[in-house]
C-alpha angles and dihedrals in degrees: 000000000000095000096048094101090060097046123074138179093240146319095295091053091048093048094047090054096043103072097047089043092053096043099043092038089052090051090052089048092047092049095055120348092189093059097041098096094042091050091047095048093044091053093046094048098037095042091043093051092049091049092047093049100040107017127100122273090257128105114279112202136156141055096274093104089055091044091052088047092054090046094052092042093055094048096041092044090057089055094049102037099038094192122141091249096048093046091048091050091046091051092048088051093050094045095050101028106022091114089069088084088075090056095056093090101029098152099190110134096241094053123079101226088173090057089053095046098044092043089054092046090051089051091052091047095052091047088054089048090060095043112138121220095234117145116247110265 
């Protein structure tokens, strides 16, 4: 469960996860370097627990749950923080990775839809965790 982001089904699977992981992870790091490791661990643990509890009995490997968590965190964080930087990062995420929303419930047997969904939910939850109490302006 906790090592799934570092294990892949083969070279193609690893390569297909690498670019979104690097780009979205860099955006999370750029947004707030102090929160990066907490966000990452929260998504890995929260998404992994959800997948473990509610996912199918199959093998769930790969960094896609973490990638979906970063994706959801960046978009949800823009909603909660409402700073220029967070909104700009959220818009960049939507422009370049908005199509990921269609992969959330990809029900093909070789794809862990539960890893995607629970990774994204964990990303939303950690963004809410860091919500500031600024008035809307």
